[in-house]
C-alpha angles and dihedrals in degrees: 000000000000097000090050093054094099090052096042096043105025092154090060112029129071097173147322138213136195109232095182139357118171142155121217124174090337093309121114130215119195121182121172143154130221122200111208127210093255089054094252115131136226116208116199126199115174125170124186112191127205095253089056094258113138132202121193143170126182107189118186117190142173124248091267089055096252115142122258095174140329126198121198150143102230105147095233099109111057093167096063108108092231094045126204090017115076148143131235117208128198109274095010114119095198127042124245129224115280135180092196109119105149143051089253090054092050093049090052091051090049091049092055088049093050091055092047089048093051092048091050091048091051094049091048092050093049090049092047090051097053 
């Protein structure tokens, strides 16, 4: 999936690189970075353990390192409806429910956000030019 991101999302992805992929005692660790066309970055960490448990984090940030969004399943928020799965947004203290659990799901969310950001930018430019 990761190596196909530039082909599957050409409007979003500039490039991607695998930082680490290793197997240890039937557990897998996968760490990667995706550079998006607006120079934001998506950091991927995905662990699959020998007993079938999985731990993941998809961290999307701006050029300056500030958070745009992060999807993960750390069990810190038991009151979230989709526990343990949740999403942290910029400026939100507590996370919100999220059904995103895969790279494809994250990319679809980013794609929606790109469209919204482009629309907001064009509206702002039109207002500024008036």
